N, C-alpha and C positions, 0 to 999 in steps of 0.2 A: 618607678622607672628602674631603680637599682635592683629590685627584686626580680623584675622581668629579665634584666640583663643576666643576673646570676642563674636564673632558671634556664635561660637560653644556653649559657655556657655549659651547665651541667648536662643538658640534653645533648649537646654536641659531643661531649666527652663520653656519654653513656651509650649512645647509639652506635651501631656497627655499620660500616660501609665496606663493600668489597673493593679492594685496591687493584686487583688484577695486575700485580707487579711481579717481576721476576728478579731474583737476586742470583747472579751466576756464581759458580763455585770459586772463582778468583777473588770475589769480594771477601770471603772468609779469610783468605790468605792475607789480603791487604789489612783487614782488621787486626789479625794476629801480629803482623809486622808493626803496625802502629802501637799496639800494646807493648810489644817487646822494645820498640824504640823509646817509648815513654819511660819504661823501667830502666833502660840503659842510660838515658839522659839523667834520670834521678840519681842513679849510682855515680855517674860522672860528676854531677854537681856536688854530691856528698863527698866524693873523693877529693875534689878540688878544695873544698872548704872544710876538710876533716878536722883540722886543728881548732878552728873557730867553733865548729860544731861540738867538739869534745869539751871545750871550755864552757860553752853554754850549758851543756848537760851537767857538767860538774857544778856550776853555779846553781842550777835548778835543784839538784839533789842535795847539795850542801845546805842550801837555805831551808829545805824541808827538814833536814836533820836538826838544824838549830832551833826551829820552831817547836819540834817535839821535845 
C-alpha cells in the first residue's frame, strides 16, 4: 500500500500538465516589493537589537577562541 502511494506521488510530480495560466507584468513588481520588504524588515530587526546581537556574536567567537 505504501509503495503504491509513493509511486503515485512520484508519478504526479514527474508528469507534466499544461496550466494555461497567465502571470501579468504587475506580479513581478509585487514579488520584488515583497523581497525588498523582507530585507528591510530584517535590517530593521537587526538595527533594533544590534547591541544584543553584537554581544551574542562576541560570545560565540570568544568561546571558539578559548576552545582552540
